[in-house]
C-alpha positions as CSV (number, residue, x, y, z in Angstrom):
1,M,-21.2,-5.8,4.8
2,N,-22.5,-8.3,2.3
3,L,-19.4,-10.4,1.3
4,Q,-21.4,-12.5,-1.2
5,K,-22.5,-9.5,-3.1
6,I,-18.9,-8.2,-3.3
7,E,-17.8,-11.7,-4.5
8,D,-20.5,-11.7,-7.1
9,G,-19.7,-8.2,-8.2
10,F,-16.0,-9.0,-8.5
11,R,-16.7,-12.1,-10.6
12,L,-18.6,-9.7,-13.0
13,I,-15.5,-7.5,-13.2
14,L,-13.3,-10.5,-14.0
15,E,-15.8,-11.5,-16.7
16,G,-16.0,-7.9,-18.0
17,I,-12.2,-7.7,-18.5
18,G,-12.3,-11.1,-20.4
19,E,-10.9,-13.4,-17.7
20,D,-12.0,-16.9,-17.1
21,V,-13.5,-16.9,-13.6
22,N,-13.0,-20.7,-13.4
23,R,-9.2,-20.4,-14.0
24,E,-7.3,-22.0,-11.1
25,G,-5.5,-18.8,-10.1
26,L,-8.8,-16.8,-10.0
27,L,-11.2,-19.3,-8.4
28,K,-10.8,-17.8,-4.9
29,T,-10.0,-14.3,-6.0
30,P,-13.5,-12.9,-5.6
31,H,-13.6,-14.2,-2.0
32,R,-10.1,-12.7,-1.3
33,V,-11.2,-9.4,-2.7
34,A,-14.4,-9.4,-0.6
35,K,-12.3,-10.1,2.5
36,M,-9.9,-7.3,1.6
37,Y,-12.7,-4.8,1.2
38,Q,-14.2,-6.0,4.5
39,E,-10.9,-5.1,6.2
40,L,-10.1,-1.9,4.4
41,L,-13.7,-0.6,4.8
42,S,-14.3,-1.8,8.3
43,G,-15.3,1.7,9.3
44,L,-18.6,1.2,7.6
45,D,-19.7,-1.7,9.9
46,G,-21.1,0.6,12.6
47,N,-19.6,-1.3,15.5
48,V,-17.6,1.7,16.6
49,K,-19.5,5.0,17.1
50,E,-17.8,8.3,16.5
51,E,-18.5,9.5,20.0
52,S,-16.6,6.6,21.5
53,V,-13.4,7.1,19.5
54,L,-11.9,9.7,21.9
55,E,-13.7,8.6,25.1
56,T,-10.6,7.8,27.2
57,Q,-10.1,11.3,28.6
58,F,-8.4,12.7,31.7
59,T,-8.4,16.0,33.5
60,E,-4.9,17.4,33.4
61,N,-3.5,20.9,34.0
62,Y,-1.4,21.0,30.8
63,D,-1.6,24.0,28.4
64,E,1.1,23.3,25.8
65,M,0.8,21.7,22.4
66,I,0.4,17.9,22.3
67,L,1.5,16.5,19.0
68,L,1.3,13.0,17.5
69,K,3.0,12.9,14.2
70,D,3.7,10.3,11.5
71,V,0.5,8.2,12.1
72,P,0.3,5.9,9.1
73,F,-3.0,5.3,7.4
74,V,-4.5,3.7,4.3
75,S,-7.8,4.7,2.9
76,I,-9.8,4.1,-0.2
77,C,-10.5,6.9,-2.7
78,E,-14.2,7.1,-3.2
79,H,-13.8,8.2,-6.8
80,H,-11.7,5.3,-8.2
81,F,-11.7,2.8,-5.2
82,L,-8.0,2.7,-5.2
83,P,-5.9,3.2,-2.0
84,F,-4.3,6.4,-0.8
85,I,-1.5,5.9,1.7
86,G,0.0,8.4,4.0
87,K,0.6,9.8,7.4
88,A,-1.3,12.1,9.7
89,H,0.1,14.7,12.1
90,I,-2.3,15.8,14.9
91,A,-1.9,18.5,17.5
92,Y,-4.1,20.1,20.1
93,I,-3.7,22.5,22.9
94,P,-5.8,21.1,25.8
95,G,-8.6,23.0,27.5
96,E,-9.2,21.0,30.7
97,R,-9.0,17.5,29.2
98,I,-6.4,15.4,27.5
99,V,-7.1,12.1,25.6
100,G,-5.3,8.8,25.7
101,L,-2.5,9.0,23.1
102,S,-3.6,6.0,21.1
103,K,-7.0,7.5,20.7
104,L,-5.7,10.1,18.3
105,A,-4.3,7.3,16.1
106,R,-7.7,5.6,16.4
107,A,-9.4,8.7,15.2
108,V,-7.3,8.6,12.0
109,D,-8.1,4.9,11.5
110,F,-11.8,5.5,12.2
111,Y,-12.2,7.9,9.3
112,A,-9.7,6.2,7.0
113,R,-11.6,2.9,6.9
114,R,-14.3,4.0,4.6
115,P,-14.6,5.3,1.0
116,Q,-13.1,8.7,1.5
117,V,-11.5,11.9,0.2
118,Q,-8.5,13.3,2.0
119,E,-9.9,16.8,2.4
120,R,-13.0,15.5,4.2
121,M,-11.0,13.1,6.3
122,T,-8.7,15.9,7.5
123,C,-11.7,18.0,8.6
124,Q,-13.4,15.0,10.2
125,I,-10.4,14.2,12.4
126,A,-10.0,17.9,13.5
127,G,-13.8,18.2,14.1
128,L,-14.0,15.1,16.3
129,I,-11.1,16.3,18.5
130,Q,-12.7,19.8,18.7
131,K,-16.1,18.3,19.6
132,S,-14.9,15.7,22.0
133,L,-12.2,17.7,24.0
134,S,-13.1,21.4,23.5
135,P,-9.4,22.2,23.3
136,K,-7.9,25.7,22.8
137,G,-6.8,24.7,19.3
138,V,-6.6,21.7,16.9
139,A,-4.3,21.2,13.9
140,V,-4.4,18.2,11.5
141,V,-2.2,17.7,8.5
142,L,-2.5,14.6,6.2
143,E,0.1,13.8,3.6
144,A,-0.7,11.0,1.2
145,S,0.1,9.4,-2.1
146,H,-3.0,8.6,-4.2
147,S,-2.9,5.5,-6.3
148,C,-5.6,7.0,-8.5
149,M,-3.1,9.6,-9.6
150,T,0.2,7.6,-9.4
151,I,-0.7,4.4,-11.2
152,R,-3.3,5.6,-13.7
153,G,-4.2,8.8,-15.4
154,I,-1.4,11.3,-15.1
155,K,0.9,8.7,-13.5
156,A,2.6,11.3,-11.3
157,Q,4.9,9.0,-9.3
158,G,6.1,10.5,-6.1
159,A,3.4,13.2,-5.9
160,T,2.1,13.8,-2.4
161,M,-1.1,15.6,-1.5
162,V,-1.1,17.6,1.7
163,T,-4.3,18.8,3.4
164,C,-4.5,20.9,6.6
165,Q,-7.3,21.8,9.0
166,L,-6.6,24.5,11.7
167,L,-9.0,25.4,14.5
168,G,-8.8,27.8,17.4
169,L,-5.3,29.0,18.4
170,F,-3.7,27.2,15.4
171,K,-5.8,29.3,13.1
172,R,-5.6,32.6,15.0
173,S,-2.0,32.6,16.1
174,E,0.7,32.6,13.5
175,K,3.3,31.7,16.2
176,T,1.3,28.6,17.3
177,R,0.8,27.6,13.7
178,A,4.5,28.1,12.9
179,E,5.5,26.0,15.9
180,F,3.3,23.2,14.8
181,M,4.6,23.2,11.2
182,A,8.2,23.3,12.4
183,Q,7.6,20.3,14.7
184,I,6.0,18.1,12.0
185,H,8.8,18.8,9.5
186,R,11.6,18.1,11.9
C-alpha cells in the first residue's frame, strides 16, 4: 500500500472541500487517514493467502452443527468508501475435519479488510469454509449497518442489512436451516 499516495490524495480532498491543508488541526490529518486505510484495508497487502486462513484443521468424529455467532467485523463499502459494521454468524456440519475456532473469525476478518460489498463477503466466507473443509453443510449470515445509508442519502438510522449463504445440508434440509436460524436469534 502506498501511504504517500493516500496522503497526497487526501490533501487534494481537503483542498477540494475548501479547507486549508496547512491549518494546525489538519497538518497531520492526511497521514492519519493513510494509516487508517492501511489498517482497515490490510486484507489487500497479500501477506495472508486465502488458503492459509483455515489451515489449522483436525480430524474429529463430530457430526453436529458447529456454530460461531456474533463475530464482530468492520468493512469498507466499495461504493462510497464508508464503513459498514456488523456481526457474522457461521455454522458448519463437519465432514471429517473441524477447524480451530478462531480461524472462523479470521475468515470474517480476512474478507472484511478490503473494499467490499456485504453480499460478496457472505459468499466468500461460506465458499472458503466449503473449499477448505468439505463439510456436509455451511451457513453464513451477516448483519450490518451501512454508513453509506445511515449517515448520507436516505439517512435510515437503525437499518440493518442481512445477507445469508446456505450450502449443503443447510440449503437442502429445512430442519437444519431452522435449527441454525433459531440458534443465531437466541
